Phi, psi and omega in degrees: 000160191272184177289151176220141178041039173084004179225161185273163177306333187289342175262005185273140171305330184273357179272101187239162175270127182256112181291333176298313180271345179067036181198169185272146180222166173265124182263017181285145173282076184252148178279166185293330175302311182297325176302311182295319172302315178293334177280323191259329182255116189288340183256012179276131180267137185279131180285344186263358190289137183219124177303129179270010186274101182294340183262005182297318182291314178309315185293331182292324182285345183278000000 
C-alpha cells in the first residue's frame, strides 16, 4: 500500500501481521475506490492512516 499522512504503512496501527496469510496486511475497512487510489496514485494520502506508535503521547508529556 502507499504512503499515508506522511508516513509509511509500516507505522500504521492498521498494518497487522496475519497468521493465516503469513504476511502483513492492512486491516482498515476501506472501500474499493480508496484501495485503487492507494495503489495507483503515488501522491494519494491514505485517509485511514493512524499512527501505531503507542508511546507518542508519553514522549509529548515529557
